[in-house]
C-alpha positions in Angstrom: 73.0 -77.2 105.7 76.6 -76.5 106.7 79.2 -74.5 105.0 82.6 -76.0 103.7 84.2 -74.8 107.0 81.8 -76.7 109.2 84.6 -78.4 111.2 85.8 -75.1 112.7 84.3 -71.8 113.8 84.3 -68.9 111.3 87.4 -66.7 111.6 87.2 -62.9 111.8 88.2 -62.5 108.2 85.5 -65.0 107.1 82.9 -63.2 109.1 83.9 -60.0 107.4 83.1 -61.6 104.0 79.7 -62.7 105.3 79.0 -59.2 106.5 80.0 -57.8 103.1 77.3 -60.0 101.6 74.6 -58.6 103.8 74.8 -60.7 106.9 74.7 -59.0 110.3 76.4 -60.4 113.3 74.4 -60.8 116.5 75.7 -62.2 119.8 74.1 -62.9 123.2 75.5 -65.0 126.0 76.9 -68.1 124.2 75.1 -67.4 121.0 77.0 -66.0 118.0 75.1 -65.7 114.7 75.2 -64.0 111.3 71.7 -63.1 110.3 70.5 -62.1 106.9 67.1 -60.6 106.2 64.7 -61.4 103.4 65.4 -58.2 101.5 69.0 -59.3 101.1 67.7 -62.7 99.8 65.5 -61.3 97.0 62.5 -59.6 98.7 61.3 -56.3 97.2 58.7 -54.4 99.1 56.8 -51.1 98.5 55.0 -49.5 101.5 52.1 -47.2 102.0 52.8 -44.1 104.0 51.2 -45.9 106.9 54.0 -48.5 106.8 51.8 -51.3 105.6 52.9 -53.4 102.6 51.6 -52.0 99.3 53.3 -54.3 96.8 55.9 -57.1 97.0 58.0 -59.4 94.8 60.1 -62.3 95.8 63.0 -63.1 93.5 61.0 -61.6 90.6 57.7 -63.3 91.5 54.8 -61.2 92.7 53.6 -62.3 96.1 50.8 -61.3 98.4 51.2 -58.8 101.2 50.7 -61.5 103.7 53.6 -63.6 102.2 55.8 -60.5 102.2 55.1 -60.1 106.0 55.9 -63.8 106.5 59.2 -63.3 104.7 60.0 -60.2 106.7 59.4 -62.0 110.0 61.5 -65.0 108.9 64.8 -65.7 110.6 67.8 -66.9 108.6 71.3 -67.2 110.1 74.6 -68.9 110.1 76.0 -70.1 113.4 79.5 -68.6 113.8 80.7 -71.5 116.0 79.4 -74.4 113.9 78.9 -72.8 110.5 75.4 -74.3 110.3 72.8 -72.5 108.3 69.4 -72.3 110.0 66.1 -70.7 109.3 62.5 -70.4 110.5 59.7 -69.2 108.4 56.0 -69.6 107.7 56.5 -68.6 104.0 55.6 -71.3 101.6 54.9 -70.5 97.9 55.2 -73.4 95.5 55.7 -71.3 92.4 58.6 -69.2 93.8 62.1 -69.9 95.2 61.9 -71.2 98.7 63.5 -69.3 101.5 65.8 -72.3 102.0 67.0 -72.1 98.4 67.6 -68.4 98.7 69.5 -68.8 101.9 71.7 -71.6 100.5 72.4 -69.5 97.4 73.5 -66.6 99.6 75.9 -68.9 101.6 77.2 -70.4 98.4 78.1 -66.9 97.1 80.0 -66.2 100.3 81.8 -69.6 100.1 82.8 -69.0 96.5 84.5 -65.8 97.6 86.0 -67.4 100.7 87.5 -70.5 98.9 88.3 -69.3 95.4 91.3 -67.1 96.6 92.7 -70.0 98.5 92.6 -72.2 95.4 94.2 -69.5 93.3 96.9 -69.0 95.9 97.6 -72.8 96.0 97.8 -72.9 92.2 100.1 -69.9 92.0 102.3 -71.4 94.7 102.5 -74.7 92.8 103.5 -72.9 89.6 106.1 -71.0 91.5 107.7 -74.2 92.9 107.7 -75.9 89.5 109.3 -72.8 87.9 112.0 -72.9 90.5 112.5 -76.6 90.0 113.1 -76.1 86.3 115.6 -73.3 87.1 117.5 -75.7 89.3 117.5 -78.3 86.5 118.7 -75.8 84.0 121.5 -74.6 86.3 122.7 -78.1 86.7 122.6 -78.8 82.9 124.5 -75.6 82.2 127.1 -76.3 84.8 127.7 -79.9 83.6 127.8 -78.8 80.0 130.5 -76.3 80.8 132.5 -78.9 82.6 132.1 -81.4 79.8 133.2 -78.8 77.2 136.3 -78.0 79.4 137.1 -81.7 79.9 136.9 -82.4 76.1 139.2 -79.5 75.4 141.9 -80.7 77.7 145.0 -82.4 76.3 145.0 -85.5 78.4 147.7 -88.2 77.8 145.0 -90.8 77.2 141.7 -90.4 75.5 140.3 -93.0 77.8 140.8 -90.7 80.8 138.9 -87.9 79.1 136.1 -90.2 78.2 135.9 -91.4 81.8 135.7 -87.8 83.0 132.9 -87.0 80.6 131.0 -90.2 81.6 131.4 -89.2 85.2 130.0 -85.7 84.6 127.1 -87.1 82.7 126.2 -89.5 85.5 126.5 -86.6 88.0 124.1 -84.6 85.8 121.5 -87.4 85.6 121.7 -88.2 89.3 121.4 -84.5 90.3 118.5 -83.8 88.0 116.7 -86.9 89.1 117.1 -85.8 92.8 115.8 -82.3 92.0 112.8 -83.8 90.1 111.9 -85.8 93.3 112.7 -83.1 95.7 109.7 -82.3 98.0 108.0 -79.0 97.0 108.6 -77.5 100.5 112.4 -77.8 99.9 112.6 -76.6 96.3 112.6 -72.9 97.1 115.5 -73.3 99.6 118.0 -74.7 97.1 120.8 -72.4 95.8 121.0 -71.7 92.1 124.6 -72.8 92.1 125.5 -75.7 89.8 128.5 -76.8 91.8 126.6 -76.7 95.1 123.7 -78.7 93.6 125.9 -81.3 92.0 128.0 -81.7 95.2 124.8 -82.0 97.3 122.9 -84.6 95.2 125.4 -86.4 93.0 128.2 -87.1 95.4 126.5 -87.9 98.7 
C-alpha cells in the first residue's frame, strides 16, 4: 500500500503529522522509516509482575497471550522516501481485524489530516477569487450606471448623440464584464477596484 503522496518523499511537516498519530521515526544509513507499534493500532495488554502477558485484546477482540506476543513483535512502518506502507507479522486471527487493516486505517487517518486542510484552503481560495471577481463586476456596473445617468442628463443638441453615447457605454459595460468573467483566477486578485481603470483596460483595448 502507498499513501496519496507516493510520488514524493514525505516532508518534515507531513512526518510531524505521522508522529502525532503514534508513528516513531527511525533512521539508519540509507533507511528512513516511520514505525508504529501494535499498541497504537489497537492492542491492549495486561502484564503480570514478571512481565509476561496476562490478558490481551486486539481492537476489542480477546486474543491469546501468544497472539499478543506475535503482535508485539510485528513490524509496521511507512518508508519516508517512498511513502510505502510495509509490515511483517506472524499474527493471523480470522475473527479479528488483521494487522494490515489496522495499519491501513492508521495511515488513512493521517492522510485525512494531511489532505483535508489543503482541500479546505483550495476551496477558501476559490471563494475568495470569485468574491473578488463579483466586486470587479459591480464596480464596473456602478461606474457605467453613473456615466449613463450623467449622459442622459446632459442637454445635447441632438438626442441621437445622447443615444449613441449611452449605447457606447452599455457596450463598454458588456465588454468589460465579459472580460472579467473570463479573467484567469490568478489575475483576478491583482485588478484595481476602479471602474475607469477596468473599463479602459478591457473595453477599449
